[in-house]
C-alpha positions as CSV (number, residue, x, y, z in Angstrom):
1,M,100.3,66.1,76.3
2,D,97.9,69.1,76.2
3,V,98.9,72.3,77.9
4,Q,96.1,72.2,80.4
5,D,97.0,68.6,81.4
6,Y,100.5,69.6,81.9
7,C,99.5,72.6,84.0
8,S,97.2,70.6,86.1
9,G,99.8,67.9,86.6
10,V,102.4,70.4,87.7
11,R,100.0,72.1,90.0
12,T,99.2,68.7,91.6
13,E,102.8,67.9,92.0
14,L,103.8,71.2,93.5
15,T,100.9,71.0,95.9
16,A,102.0,67.6,97.0
17,W,105.7,68.8,97.5
18,K,104.5,71.9,99.3
19,A,102.6,69.7,101.8
20,K,105.6,67.4,102.2
21,L,108.0,70.3,102.9
22,Y,105.6,72.0,105.2
23,D,105.3,68.8,107.2
24,L,109.1,68.3,107.2
25,T,109.6,71.9,108.5
26,R,107.2,71.3,111.4
27,R,109.0,68.1,112.1
28,V,112.5,69.7,112.2
29,E,111.1,72.7,114.3
30,K,110.2,70.2,117.0
31,L,113.7,68.7,117.2
32,D,116.3,69.5,119.8
33,G,120.0,69.8,119.8
34,D,122.6,68.8,117.3
35,V,120.3,67.2,114.8
36,K,118.2,70.3,114.5
37,Q,121.4,72.5,114.1
38,K,122.6,70.1,111.4
39,V,119.6,70.8,109.2
40,L,118.6,74.3,110.3
41,Y,120.1,75.8,107.1
42,N,117.9,73.7,105.0
43,L,114.7,75.1,106.8
44,Q,115.3,78.5,105.3
45,D,115.5,77.0,101.8
46,F,112.4,75.0,102.5
47,N,110.5,78.1,103.5
48,I,111.6,79.7,100.2
49,F,110.6,76.7,98.2
50,I,107.2,76.7,99.9
51,T,106.6,80.4,99.1
52,D,107.8,79.8,95.4
53,M,105.4,76.9,95.1
54,E,102.5,78.9,96.5
55,D,103.2,81.5,93.8
56,R,103.5,79.0,91.1
57,I,100.3,77.1,92.2
58,K,98.3,80.4,92.2
59,Q,99.7,81.2,88.7
60,L,98.8,77.7,87.4
61,E,95.2,78.1,88.9
62,T,94.6,81.4,87.0
63,E,96.7,81.0,83.8
64,C,98.4,78.3,81.8
65,P,100.7,79.8,79.3
66,T,101.1,78.0,76.0
67,E,104.9,78.5,76.2
68,W,106.2,76.8,79.3
69,S,109.7,75.9,78.3
70,P,111.6,78.6,80.3
71,I,109.3,78.2,83.4
72,K,109.4,74.4,83.1
73,K,113.2,74.4,83.0
74,E,113.2,76.6,86.2
75,I,110.7,74.4,88.0
76,D,112.7,71.3,87.1
77,N,115.9,72.7,88.3
78,A,114.3,73.9,91.6
79,H,112.7,70.5,92.0
80,V,116.1,68.8,91.8
81,D,117.6,71.1,94.4
82,M,114.5,70.8,96.6
83,R,114.4,67.0,96.4
84,G,118.2,66.8,97.3
85,K,117.7,69.0,100.3
86,Y,114.6,67.1,101.4
87,E,116.4,63.7,101.2
88,E,119.4,65.1,103.0
89,T,117.3,66.5,105.8
90,M,115.2,63.3,106.1
91,D,118.4,61.3,106.4
92,A,119.9,63.7,109.0
93,I,116.9,63.7,111.2
94,G,116.0,60.1,110.9
95,K,114.3,58.7,113.9
96,A,115.1,61.8,116.0
97,A,112.0,63.4,114.6
98,P,108.7,63.4,116.7
99,I,106.3,63.0,113.7
100,S,106.3,60.6,111.0
101,V,106.4,62.2,107.5
102,P,105.8,59.9,104.5
103,G,108.2,60.4,101.8
């Protein structure tokens, strides 16, 4: 795979995850009671993930380093953590959420 293709693919994936997390945070913010309290700690992590993704997306739009191994490892590790928190939050809020988020 060519480096530009890799960077484009990562940018697309990060943009999609950023949108999913943003939608999920809006969904959680509209919840009331115990369910919201149960997942509130994940909201802070999601905001950090969103900010980090915005930085990575901007970086990928302006530069695409030829050596991505350290950054790729960092992105992959963050992605695993983010996906786990996303799935945990979706399970916790279930049908209590007022907006449907595909996921």
